N, C-alpha and C positions, 0 to 999 in steps of 0.2 A: 562357815555357817552351814548347818544342816537344814536342808529343805525337805518338806513333805509334799507330795503331789497327790491330790484327789481329783476324781472326776466321776460323772455319772451317778450322783447321789439321788437324783430324781425325786427330791422332796422327802426322802426317808431320813427322818431325824435320828433314829436309832443307829443307822449305818454311819451317819456323820459323827455321832457321839463315839461310836466304837473306834472309828479311824482316828479321831482326835485324841482319844485316850491312849491309843497305841503310840501315836506320834509323840505325845507329851511324856509318857511313862517309859516305854520300852526303848524307843528310838531317840528320845531327847531332841526332837526336832525344834529348831528355833523359829522357823517361818513356814507357813503352809500356803500353798497355791492351789487354786481350783482350775482345772483345765476344761471346764464346761459341764453343762447339764446338771447344774445344782438343783434346778427345779424340774418340773415335768408332771407332777401331780399336785393337787391341792391338799393332799393328805396332811402334811405338816409343814407346808411352805413357809408360813409365818415364823415358826420355830427355827427352821433351817436358816432363813434369812437373818433372824436375830442372832443366832449363834455365829454366823459368818461375820456379821458386822461387829459383834463384841470382840472377836478375835482378830479383826482387821485382816481377814483372809482376802488376798487379791484373787479376783475371778476373771475368767474369760467367758464371754457369753457363748453358750452352746446352742445348738438348734432347738432344743427343748426350752431353753431359757428365753428364746425369742418370742415364745407364745405368752410370756408373762412380762408385760411392760413394767418397768421400774422395779 
């Protein structure tokens, strides 16, 4: 199984979209894991969380994520 690891997205929806497109297209990754700091700014936090939930990406809570309960 090919895994893709992301981290430090900090609420940047476009960065997440770019990474996921590369994983799915170029690298043909089967599962994505997030090593923390998915959130960090409220810029597009709702969109980022929605994308992660839709793809069932397993995440580890980073120090920036701790500032955003739930």
